[in-house]
C-alpha positions in Angstrom: -7.1 119.1 -0.6 -4.3 117.0 0.6 -1.0 118.7 -0.4 1.2 116.2 -2.2 4.9 115.8 -0.9 7.4 118.3 -2.4 11.2 117.2 -1.9 13.4 120.1 -1.3 16.3 120.8 -3.7 19.7 121.3 -2.7 22.8 122.5 -4.6 24.8 119.6 -6.0 27.7 118.7 -4.0 30.3 116.0 -3.6 28.8 112.8 -1.6 30.2 112.8 1.8 32.3 110.3 3.2 31.3 108.2 6.4 33.8 110.7 8.4 31.6 113.7 7.2 28.5 111.9 8.8 27.4 113.2 12.3 29.5 111.3 15.0 26.4 109.6 16.5 25.6 108.0 13.3 29.4 107.2 12.3 29.2 104.3 15.1 25.9 103.4 13.7 25.9 99.3 12.5 29.8 99.6 11.4 29.3 96.1 10.0 27.2 97.5 7.1 29.6 100.4 6.4 32.5 100.6 3.5 34.8 99.9 6.6 34.5 95.9 6.1 35.3 93.8 3.1 32.9 94.8 0.4 32.2 91.1 -0.7 30.3 91.1 3.1 27.9 93.6 2.6 25.0 91.6 1.1 25.3 89.1 3.8 25.4 91.6 6.5 22.0 93.3 5.1 20.5 89.9 4.8 20.9 88.9 8.6 19.9 92.5 9.2 16.8 92.2 7.1 15.9 88.6 8.2 16.4 89.5 12.1 14.2 92.8 11.6 16.8 94.3 13.0 17.7 96.7 10.1 17.1 100.4 9.9 14.3 101.1 7.6 13.6 105.0 6.3 10.8 105.5 3.9 11.2 108.8 1.8 7.5 110.3 1.3 4.8 109.9 4.3 1.9 110.4 1.8 -0.8 107.7 0.3 1.9 105.2 -0.3 4.8 105.8 2.3 2.4 105.9 5.3 1.1 102.8 5.1 4.1 101.2 3.8 6.0 102.3 7.0 3.4 101.7 9.4 2.9 98.0 7.8 7.0 97.7 8.3 6.6 98.9 11.7 3.9 96.7 12.6 6.2 93.8 11.7 8.8 95.0 14.4 11.3 96.7 12.2 12.6 100.7 13.5 11.0 102.8 10.7 12.0 106.6 10.1 9.5 108.4 7.8 11.2 111.8 6.1 9.0 114.0 4.5 9.5 117.9 4.4 6.4 118.8 4.8 6.7 120.0 8.6 3.1 120.3 9.2 2.5 117.0 8.2 5.6 115.6 10.0 4.2 117.5 13.2 0.8 116.4 12.7 2.3 112.7 12.5 4.0 113.0 15.0 1.1 113.7 17.6 -0.7 110.6 15.9 -2.5 112.3 13.4 -3.3 110.3 10.4 -3.7 112.2 6.9 -4.0 109.0 5.2 -7.8 107.7 4.8 -6.6 103.9 5.3 -4.1 104.8 8.1 -6.1 105.2 11.4 -5.3 107.2 14.4 -4.7 104.6 16.7 -2.5 102.3 14.3 -0.2 105.3 14.2 0.1 106.1 17.3 0.2 102.8 18.8 3.4 102.6 16.5 4.7 105.9 17.7 4.4 104.8 21.4 6.5 101.8 20.6 9.1 103.9 19.2 9.0 101.8 15.8 7.9 104.7 13.3 9.4 108.3 13.6 8.5 110.9 11.4 10.9 113.7 10.6 11.6 116.3 8.2 15.8 116.1 8.9 17.6 114.0 5.9 20.5 113.4 8.4 18.7 110.4 9.6 19.5 108.5 6.1 22.7 108.0 7.5 21.8 105.4 10.2 19.5 103.9 7.4 20.0 100.2 5.8 17.1 100.2 3.8 15.7 103.4 1.9 12.3 103.2 0.3 11.5 106.0 -1.9 7.7 107.1 -2.0 7.3 110.4 -3.9 5.0 111.7 -6.1 5.6 111.4 -9.9 3.1 113.6 -11.7 2.6 114.9 -15.5 3.9 118.0 -16.7 1.6 120.0 -18.5 3.1 119.2 -21.7 1.9 115.5 -20.4 5.5 113.9 -20.0 7.1 112.5 -17.0 7.7 114.9 -14.0 10.5 113.1 -12.0 11.5 116.2 -10.1 10.7 114.7 -6.7 12.4 111.4 -7.6 15.4 113.1 -8.6 15.6 115.0 -5.1 15.0 112.0 -2.9 17.7 110.1 -4.9 20.3 113.1 -4.8 19.6 113.5 -0.9 20.3 109.4 -0.7 23.2 109.7 -2.9 24.9 112.1 -0.5 24.5 109.7 2.5 25.1 106.3 1.0 27.7 104.6 2.8 27.7 101.4 1.7 25.6 98.2 2.4 22.0 99.8 2.0 19.3 98.3 0.2 17.5 101.1 -1.9 14.2 100.5 -3.4 11.9 102.7 -5.6 8.0 102.3 -5.5 7.0 105.6 -7.2 5.3 104.7 -10.4 7.3 105.5 -13.3 8.2 104.4 -16.9 10.0 101.7 -17.8 14.1 102.5 -17.3 13.8 104.9 -14.6 15.5 102.9 -11.8 18.4 102.1 -14.2 18.7 105.4 -16.1 17.9 107.8 -13.2 18.9 106.3 -9.8 21.3 104.4 -10.5 23.7 106.8 -12.1 23.2 109.2 -9.3 24.1 106.5 -6.4 26.8 105.5 -8.6 28.5 108.8 -8.4 29.3 108.0 -4.6 32.0 105.9 -6.2 30.4 102.1 -4.8 29.1 99.4 -7.1 25.5 97.9 -7.3 25.0 94.7 -6.3 28.5 94.7 -4.4 28.7 97.8 -2.1 25.0 98.8 -2.2 21.8 97.5 -4.0 18.8 98.9 -5.5 15.4 97.2 -6.8 12.1 98.7 -7.7 8.7 97.5 -5.9 5.7 99.1 -7.7 3.3 100.4 -5.2 -0.2 98.8 -5.1 -2.7 101.1 -3.2 -6.3 101.2 -3.4 -7.4 103.9 -1.1 -10.6 103.3 0.5 -10.5 99.5 -0.1 -11.2 97.6 3.6 -10.3 94.3 2.5 -6.9 94.7 0.7 -4.2 96.7 2.6 -0.1 96.6 2.1 0.0 93.5 4.0 -2.2 91.2 1.9 -1.5 92.8 -1.4 1.2 90.8 -3.4 4.4 92.8 -3.7 6.2 92.8 -7.1 10.0 93.2 -6.8 12.8 93.4 -9.3 16.3 94.1 -8.7 19.3 95.8 -10.6 21.1 92.4 -10.0 20.1 89.1 -8.8 21.4 90.0 -5.7 19.4 93.2 -5.5 16.5 91.4 -6.4 17.0 88.6 -3.6 17.5 91.3 -0.9 14.7 93.5 -2.1 12.4 90.1 -1.8 13.7 89.0 1.4 12.6 92.6 3.0 9.2 92.3 1.7 8.6 89.1 3.0 9.0 90.5 6.6 5.9 92.2 6.0 3.9 91.4 3.2 2.2 87.7 2.8 3.3 87.5 -0.9 6.5 88.7 -2.6 6.8 88.1 -6.7 10.3 88.4 -7.5 10.7 89.3 -11.3 13.9 89.6 -13.2 14.6 93.3 -13.3 13.8 96.6 -12.5 12.4 97.3 -16.2 9.8 94.5 -15.7 8.5 95.6 -12.2 8.1 99.1 -13.7 6.3 97.5 -16.6 4.2 95.6 -13.9 2.6 98.7 -12.8 1.9 100.5 -15.9 0.5 97.2 -17.2 -2.0 96.9 -14.6 -3.7 100.5 -14.9 -3.1 100.7 -18.8 -5.7 97.6 -18.5 -8.0 99.5 -16.2 -7.7 102.7 -18.3 -8.3 100.8 -21.4 -11.3 98.9 -20.1 -13.1 101.6 -18.5 -12.4 103.8 -21.8 -14.2 101.1 -23.4 -17.1 101.1 -21.1 -17.6 104.6 -21.0 -17.6 104.7 -24.9 -20.3 102.1 -24.5 -22.2 104.3 -21.9 -22.2 107.6 -24.3 -23.4 105.2 -26.9 -26.4 103.5 -25.0 -27.2 106.9 -24.0 -27.4 108.3 -27.5 -29.7 105.0 -28.3 -32.0 105.3 -25.1 -30.4 102.0 -23.6 -30.0 101.5 -20.0 -26.0 101.0 -20.2 -25.9 99.6 -16.1 -28.7 96.8 -17.4 -26.4 96.0 -19.9 -23.4 95.6 -18.0 -25.3 93.7 -15.2 -26.6 91.3 -17.9 -23.2 90.5 -19.7 -21.4 90.0 -16.2 -24.0 86.8 -15.7 -21.3 85.2 -18.3 -19.3 83.1 -16.3 -16.2 83.3 -18.5 -14.5 85.5 -21.1 -16.2 88.9 -19.3 -15.2 91.0 -16.7 -17.5 94.2 -15.7 -15.9 97.6 -15.5 -18.3 100.6 -14.9 -18.8 103.7 -16.8 -18.5 107.1 -14.7 -18.3 110.7 -14.7 -14.4 110.7 -15.7 -11.0 109.2 -14.1 -9.4 110.2 -10.9 -6.6 110.1 -8.4 -2.8 109.6 -9.3 -2.9 106.1 -11.1 -5.4 105.8 -13.8 -5.2 109.0 -15.1 -1.4 109.3 -15.5 0.4 106.0 -15.3 -0.9 105.4 -19.0 0.8 108.6 -19.8 4.1 107.6 -18.3 3.9 104.0 -20.7 2.9 106.3 -23.9 5.6 108.7 -23.5 8.1 106.1 -22.9 6.9 104.2 -26.1 7.0 106.9 -28.2 10.4 107.6 -27.1 11.2 104.4 -28.0 9.3 104.9 -31.4 6.6 103.0 -31.0 2.9 104.5 -30.7 0.4 102.7 -28.1 -3.0 103.4 -30.1 -5.2 101.9 -27.4 -3.7 104.1 -24.8 -4.3 107.2 -27.2 -7.6 106.4 -27.8 -8.8 105.1 -24.1 -7.5 108.6 -22.7 -9.6 110.5 -25.3 -12.4 109.0 -24.4 -12.1 109.0 -20.4 -10.9 112.4 -20.7 -14.3 113.6 -22.5 -16.6 112.1 -19.8 -16.5 115.5 -17.9 -17.7 117.3 -20.7 -20.1 114.6 -21.2 -21.7 114.8 -17.8 -21.9 118.5 -18.4 -23.7 118.3 -21.5 -26.1 115.7 -20.0 -26.7 118.0 -17.1 -27.8 120.9 -19.5 -30.1 118.4 -21.7 -31.8 117.2 -18.3 -32.2 120.8 -17.1 -33.6 122.2 -20.7 -35.9 118.8 -20.6 -37.7 120.4 -17.3 -37.8 124.0 -19.0 -34.7 125.7 -17.2 -31.6 126.6 -19.0 -28.3 126.0 -17.3 -27.3 129.8 -17.0 -28.9 130.7 -13.3 -29.6 127.0 -12.3 -28.9 126.2 -9.0 -26.9 123.0 -9.2 -25.9 120.4 -6.2 -23.1 118.0 -6.6 -23.1 114.8 -4.3 -19.4 113.7 -3.6 -16.2 115.6 -5.2 -13.4 112.9 -4.2 -12.4 111.0 -7.0 -13.7 107.9 -5.5 -16.0 106.9 -2.5 -15.2 106.8 0.9 -11.7 108.4 0.6 -10.8 112.4 1.0 -8.4 112.3 -2.1 -9.1 115.2 -4.5 -6.4 114.6 -6.8 -7.4 114.7 -10.6 -10.8 114.3 -9.5 -13.5 114.4 -12.3 -15.7 116.6 -10.2 -13.5 119.9 -10.3 -13.7 119.6 -14.1 -17.5 119.2 -14.1 -17.7 122.1 -11.4 -15.4 124.4 -13.3 -17.4 123.5 -16.6 -20.8 124.1 -15.0 -19.6 127.3 -13.3 -18.2 128.3 -16.5 -21.7 128.1 -18.1 -23.4 130.2 -15.3 -24.6 127.5 -12.9 -24.8 128.4 -9.0 -22.9 125.7 -7.4 -23.5 124.0 -4.0 -21.8 120.7 -2.7 -21.9 117.7 -0.2 -18.9 115.6 0.9 -18.2 114.9 4.1 -14.2 114.5 3.4 -13.6 117.7 1.8 -14.8 120.7 3.7 -13.8 122.9 0.8 -12.7 123.4 -2.5 -12.0 126.3 -5.0 -13.9 126.6 -8.6 -13.0 129.1 -10.9 -11.3 131.7 -8.0 -14.6 130.9 -5.8 -14.3 128.8 -2.9 -17.1 126.7 -2.2 -17.9 125.2 1.3 -19.6 121.8 1.7 -23.1 121.8 2.8 -25.2 118.7 4.6 -27.6 117.1 2.0 -30.4 117.6 4.0 -33.5 117.3 2.4 -34.6 120.9 2.6 -31.2 122.3 1.1 -31.6 119.5 -2.0 -35.5 120.8 -2.3 -34.0 124.1 -3.3 -32.1 122.8 -6.0 -32.6 122.5 -9.6 -30.6 119.6 -10.3 -28.4 117.5 -8.0 -25.7 115.5 -9.3 -24.5 112.3 -8.0 -20.7 112.5 -9.1 -18.9 110.6 -6.5 -21.0 107.9 -4.4 -20.3 107.9 -1.2 -21.7 105.2 1.0 -23.0 107.9 3.6 -25.4 109.5 1.6 -28.9 108.5 1.9 -30.2 108.2 -1.8 -33.6 107.1 -1.3 -33.9 110.6 0.9 -31.9 112.2 -1.8 -34.4 110.9 -4.9 -37.4 112.0 -2.3 -36.3 115.3 -1.6 -34.7 116.6 -5.0 -36.9 118.0 -7.9 -33.9 116.3 -10.4 -31.4 113.8 -9.5 -28.5 112.4 -12.4 -26.6 109.7 -11.0 -23.3 109.3 -12.7 -22.5 106.3 -10.5 -25.8 104.3 -10.6 -25.4 104.8 -7.1 -29.4 105.1 -6.5 -30.0 101.9 -8.5 -32.8 100.5 -6.1 -34.7 103.5 -5.9 -37.5 104.3 -8.1 -38.4 107.7 -9.2 -39.3 109.7 -12.5 -36.8 112.4 -11.6 -33.6 110.2 -11.7 -31.8 109.8 -14.2 -28.3 107.9 -14.9 -25.2 108.4 -17.0 
């Protein structure tokens, strides 16, 4: 499982003056320091961004930060990536990428050119003109936002804020975070936003495993605390991204991201409920969707599945729901979609038990093989994967589990470590039930259906395969 970035918390201290910085960094770009007239800060930074001589620092080198930093390095910027995971930093320094969408040779090329430099040393922030914060924003067990990493990263930036910098938050969060959480901490330095430093929000739009859309060609929304902040943020992204969409303020930019993923969550919830309804009525939901998708207007196909996974769709609507409730508004669609989507792993486990019962076998003691355990096809990301809950439910009911996934060598279920196996016909033939949980493109679905005595396909991956032993969601 890919480890999440954990930003190290330090004891609060007064923000250092420029004289407290390392000597080598005190000399860096004096034209953007507070030693010059404050009115010049925006103009100086604008010139450096346009010339691509501004020094960028990306905080958090994960699924968002690494592709972002690489994109700006490829555009000609000097980029430093900060991460407190020393093992990750060392691996990146050797040209080894842990992110599916970043190839080792792409990373190695920018390392060799000296334009991308991973480090675990926060002191590099002293020399930065632009700081982009790309750290995790998970949920607490109570389903409210956990901004621990964002707060900690902001504190590190505030300690080294010298004047003239642009700070951009990319981490998904609730509307108001940039101005309510980041801004007060940065202004503790005594500097004024919009004049001495600049602050904006630009929501990440990463789609792991998508070969068509990358950071460079995905439109970038950006909103600043002041018009000058927005202008500088938009100018920055235009240097590396094909299309930039400025909006009026940070709250709008923050809401944009939540609307995008809530839209998906609600529509997936609708089609998941439709799948459960069709199963009850004996109707093929996949045929229904395919026929409905022929309508050239007023319909957009969404597809059911074993549950939601990843960081965005399962989590982002909860951020919006939490903030709305805080403001006295009850978002009913979000709550209902979360309930339906959250029930899908249990629905899959129940259907697996029913299919085995129909074959004259109890779930307890049956040999069940999972095909794919990541949250989506052709990536290595296990975050919030429905396969984890499905595996746990089946194990609790006494199933003997095995699995295949070329991207996940091992994972733990109920305290027991499972190791991936090749989906060879001989192995599958010895299983009572094979469940397609993640539809990796490398799986040979005709061979799987031919070998396994019983197949439950939750993704419709084997749609073109005929077989009386094949059942869909």
